N, C-alpha and C positions, 0 to 999 in steps of 0.2 A: 113836639120835639123835632118834628121835619123844620118847621119855620126856625127853631134855634140853631138847627145843623146847616141851615142854608144860610144863615148871617154870619155865623162862625167862620164857616167854610171860604164864604167870599171875601171876609175881612182879614183872613190868614194869608190869602193869596195876595189881595192888595198890598198888603204888608211886605211882598216881596220888592216892592218898587222903592222901598225906602233904602236909604244906603246903609249899607251893613258894615262895609269894612273900609279904614281909613289907612293910608301905606304910605310912607315918610322915608326918606334917606337923611342923613347929616348934613346935606346940601339944601334940602327941600324947607322953604320959610314956612309954608302951609301944607299942611298934609291933603293929598288928594282922597277924594272917596269915590266908592263906586256901590252900586246895588246889587242885587241878585242876579239879574240879567246878564251883568257884564261879566258875573261868575259864570253863568250858564255859557253864553255864546263865547266867552273868553274876550280879552281885551288886548288891544294895542298899547302897551307901555312907553311912555316916554318918559324913562327915568335918568336924571342927569344927562339927558342928551343923548341916550342910548336907546334906541328902539327894541320892544322885546314883545313877542304875541304869546299870551298863555295859552290859546287854544281851546278846544271844546271841552267842558267839565262834565264828565258822564254822570256824575254824583248829583250834579245840581239839575242835569238833565232829567233824571229819575225822579227827583224831587218835585220838580214842575208838572211829571207826568203825573206822579200820583195825587198832588194837589188837584189837578183839573179832574182827575178821574172821582175824587171826594165830591168836588162842588156838582159834576154831574150826576152822581149816584145821589147824592142830597136832594135835588130836583126830580128825578127820573122815578126812586122809589119811595117818594112822600108818602104813598098810601101802603105801603107794603113794609109794616114795620121792623120784621124781623131782619129781611134782606136789606132794610136801610142801615140797620145797625151793623150788620157785620160788614157790608162794603164800606161805610164810611169810616168805621172804626178800623179797618185794615188800611185803606188809603192813609188816612191821618198819622197811621203809626208809622208807614213807611216812608210817607213823606216827610215825617219828621227825622227819621232815622238817615235818609238821604241827604236832608238839610244840614244836619249836623257832620255828617261825613264832607260834604262840600266845604263846609268852614273848615274843616281841619286842614283839608287841600293847601290852605294858606298859612298852615301853622310853620314855625321857623325852621323845624327842622323836616318838612314835606319837602321831596324831591323837586318839585316846580322851584319853591323858593330858593333851595340852594344852587338850583342851577341859575335861577335869576340873581342871585347874589355873586356868582362868578363874573358877571358883565356888567356890574353897580358898583361904583365906588361905595366903598364903605358900607355895603349891604343895605337890604331893604327891609324895612318892619312892616308888616299887617298886625293891624288892632281892630278889635271887634267893637263896633259901635254899640251903644246901649239898645238901641231898637232891634239887635238880634234876639233879645228875649220874647218882644210882643209875639212874633209868629210862633215862636215855640211854646209859649204859655196857652195862646188859642188852640193850636193844634192837640195840644195836650188837654185842652178843655174838651174839645170835641170829642177825642177819644173816650174820656171820662164819661160823657153825656151819653155815648153810645152804649156804654155799661149800666147805666141807671135804668130806674123804671119811667114810665111816663109822668108818674104823679110827680117823682122829682124833678123832672125836666120844667113840667108845669109851675111847680113851686119856686123854681129858680127866678122865672118870669113874674111870678105873683109877688114874691118877697125879695124882689132883686135889692132893696135898701137895707134889708138884713144881712143877705151875703155880702153885698158891697163892706159891711162894717165889719164882718169876719173876714174879709180879704186881707188887712194888715196882719192878723195874726197867721194866716194861711203862708203867706209871703215870707214870714220869719220862719215858718217851719219849715217850707222848702229851702231857703238859703241855707239853715244851720243844721238841718237833720238830714235832708234829703240830697243835695248838691254834695255835701261830703261823700255821699257813699259812693261817688264815683272814684274814691281813692280804694275802693275794693279792686279795681283792676290790677292792683299790685299783687294780688293772688296768681295771676298769669304771669307775673313778669319777675325776673332777675332783677330785683328793684335797685336803681341809683339813687340814691337820697339825693345827689347834687343836681340830677337832671331826670323826673320821670319818663320824659319822651326819650331819652337815651339808652332806656332799660331794655335788657333782652327779652323776647318772649319765650318763654317757656312752658306754656301749656299747663296741664295738670301735675306738673312734678310736685308743687308744693303740698298738694293734695295725697299724694302718693307719700309723700315724706310723713305726712300727718298721721296716716293710718300704718306705717311702716314703723314709726315710733311709739306705737301703743304698748310695745313690752320694755320701752325705755322710761326716760324722766317723763314723758308725755303721759303714758298710761298711769305710772306712779301718781301723778299731779290730779288725774280726771279720777283716780280710786280714793282719792284723800279728799277729793272736792265732793264726789259722791256721799261718802261715808259722813263727812262733816255737816253736809247739806239735810241729808237724811236725819241725823240727830237735832241739828236745829230745827227742821221742819217739826220733829214729834214733840220739841219743849215749847220752841218759842210760838209755834201757831197756836195752841191751846192756852198759853200763859196770857197774853191781854185778854182773852175772852173770861178767863176765871179773875183775873183781876178787875176787870171791868163789872164783874158781877159782884164781888166782893166790896168794891167802891160803891156801888149802887147800893146795897144792903145795909152800909153803914147808917145808923141813927143821928151822929152826931155832926152837924153840918159844917162846923170848923174843921173838926177833925177828918171829914171826907174831903175838905178842900185841901188841907195839907198834906194827906197822903198822896191825891192826886198831884199835886203838884211838885212834890218830892219825887214821885216816881216818873215823870216825865223830864224833868232836869237832866239827867244825864244826856238825853237825845242832843242837847245843845253842847256837849262836851266833844271836841274834836278827837277822832281817833289819835293823833300824835299826843295831846295830852294825857288822855286815857292809857296810852302806853307807858307814858312818864310815872303815872301814878301807880301802874301796876307794878312798875320795876323798884319805885321806892318802897312798897309795901312788901314784895317778895323778894328782893335781891338777895343772894345769899350772902354778901358781905356786909351790908348795911341797913337791911329792912326792918321794919318794926316786929314783922309776924317771926321773921327768925330770932329776933331779939329774944322774944317771948318764948319761942320754941327752946332756946338755949339755956334760957333762966329755969325754965321747967324740968328740963331733962338734958343736962350737958353732953350725953350720950348719943342725942337723936340726930346732932350735925346739922350743918346748914342743908336747905334746900330751895332751890330756885326752880319753877314751874317752867318757865320759858326754856330752861336748858335741858329738860327732860321730855323724851320722847311719847312716853306714857301719859303724860297730861295735858299736852299741847292742844289736842281737840278738845279736849273739858275747858282749857282756858278761851278758845275761839268760840266754843258755843255759850260759855258762861257770860265772857265779856257781852258778846252781842245780846244777850238775853238782857243783862243789866242796863245796856245803854237804850233798847227800844222797847222793851215790854208796856212802860208806861205811856209813850208817845202812841205805839200800836192801839193802846184800849182806848183811846179818846174815840176813834169812831163806834165801836161797841158801847161805851157810856152814853153816845148820842142816839143810837138805835135802841138802847134801853129805855131812854126816855120817852119814845114813844108807845110802848107796849101800854096796853090798856090796864090801868090799876083795877079796875071792876072785875078783871078776872081774878087776881089774887085775892080780892076781898069774897069773892064766892068760892074760891079754894080753900080758904080759909075755914069758912063756914061749913063745908063739906069733910072738913079735918085733915086736910092736907098741909103736910108738914113743909119747912123749906126746902129741903130735898125735891119732894114731889112738884113744889111749885116750879122750883127752877128746870126742873126735867121738863115739865107738862105746858109751863107756860111761856118762863124766860127764853129759854133755847129756840121753843118754834117761833117764839116772837122775834127774833132777830136772825134766823136761819138763813133770810135772803142776803144777810150783810156777810154771815159766817162763809156762804157757799161763794160770794165775790170774791172774799179774800183768800179762799181756799185755792180759787181759779188763778189766782194772781201768784199764788206763793208755790205752786206746781214749777211752773218754770225755773224757780230758784231753786231747782235739785240740782242743776247745773253751772249754779252761778255763786259767787262768793264775794266778799267785799275786800276791794284790793288795799284801801287805807287800811283796814284793820289788818291785813296778812301783812304789811308792808312794816307794822309797828311790832307785830308780835313774832313773825317768821325769821329764825336764823339758820344758818348752817347745822346746828348740830340736831334739828327736829326735821331736817327736810324728808327725811323717809315717811312720817307721819303728818307732816304738816305743812308741805309745800302745796299750794290750791295751784287752780288754773290761772287765776289771775295774777298770782304772783310769778308762775312760770310764763306767761305772757308776756310781763313786763321785764323780767330777766331776758327774756330772747330778744324783744323787739327794742328794746330801750337800752338797758343797761348793758356794759361791755362783755356779755356771756352769752355770745350766739349758740344756738343749738348745733353748729357744727363748727366749733373753734374760730368763728369769725365775730366781728364786732357788730352785734345788732343784726338779727334777720328779722325784718320787717314783713316780708313776704311771706314767710313761715308764721309769723305770730298772726299775721292778719288771716292768714286761712284757718289757723286752729280757731280764732274768735268766730268767724263765719260760720265754721261747722258747728261750732257749740249755739251761736244764735239759731241755726236751721232746726236742731234738737230742741232748743228750748220753743222755738215756734211749734213744734210737734207736742212738745208737754202741754203749752198752752191749750192747744186743740183738744188733748184728751182731758185736761181740767175742766174744759167748758162742757165737753161730753158728760164727765162725771157730775159737774155741778148740774146740767139739766135733769140727769136723773135723781138728783137728790131733792133739788130745788127748782123748777123752772124760772122763777122769779129771780133768781139770782144767777142766773147765767147772763153771758155777756152780749151772745147772739142766739 
């Protein structure tokens, strides 16, 4: 580990010499460049014939100090593993933070740039060089290595080509999953859609608004989501297991394939089409179901489930079950194929019936998969499907049918802001973040329960 940290820390520091910023004005033919040490010590600009001195950058100074501290710690504490991990991790993390802050000092709304724009015709523009990502990635790698075991660090060196093959996938994940998380900063801003950097800092205001609105629309949406999710969990979690067992017990080969194919085909139907099918079947004015009802008993009248508060939750649970049960059963059917068939033969010789075989052989044989599915299902108790809600929810059933995803969509995107304004992105982001935190806690709870039931099925 010490050798790896020595290499990465020195390499990250050497990258400070690479040109990081390009600056240009409308009159410049070729953008000028400067490396990190220009940012650190300050630079005498001669822009369009106008001299300007940037001065010493305190953030860049601290970034260099902590980078050198990390290099020193990697060499001094090479034989002291715990001290090496702690010092290099803190140095890398702090250097990275101040490194990014130093770059932010050259943003177009930074005071230094605004002051420079007053003396330069047409303004000056600073752009990040692609090399900026290299030291950031290296310092992140150093910090991650400090949090890993010695065996993992040795494996990185030993199986370096495998990790290089893994690198494109990791880069894709970072770009499209982790970098967008920087947008969570709007939870602390009065977000301006036109320009995030001109938004006012409001601290924890939106968190207070979230918890203050528990007795309002947010509280209603939260209760609806929990009730619908619990109902969906109690019905749709065991349903794929039961269906998989029934399909496996079928003796007819072609009938088994037919049932399995028909059961998971609804998964390929979008919620928009499914919503249209549901309206065609149950619409109060022209649906087939209501036509049959009227023919059987004219006094029954028409009935449309999407317009009745008492039935909307059953609609959401039922349509979700119909669409997903077949697809979810595939993993259990695959697990059942690995159960030892000799156990069933022995059980039959001992006089065990089908129910006893399922109870004592089938269920224990796939218990690890059941526990894993349980762990992933528990965090969903605070979640729901926006596509489904968007196609089935309407103002007539808001009191029992409006879910959190639909509520967040209304606040953040649709022109029905929480406080009478057009789209409150900060509030909706805060709601989503709070739910994500509770979802993570539920995931931890699910993993703990999974370990109690079957340690082989737990995630960690």
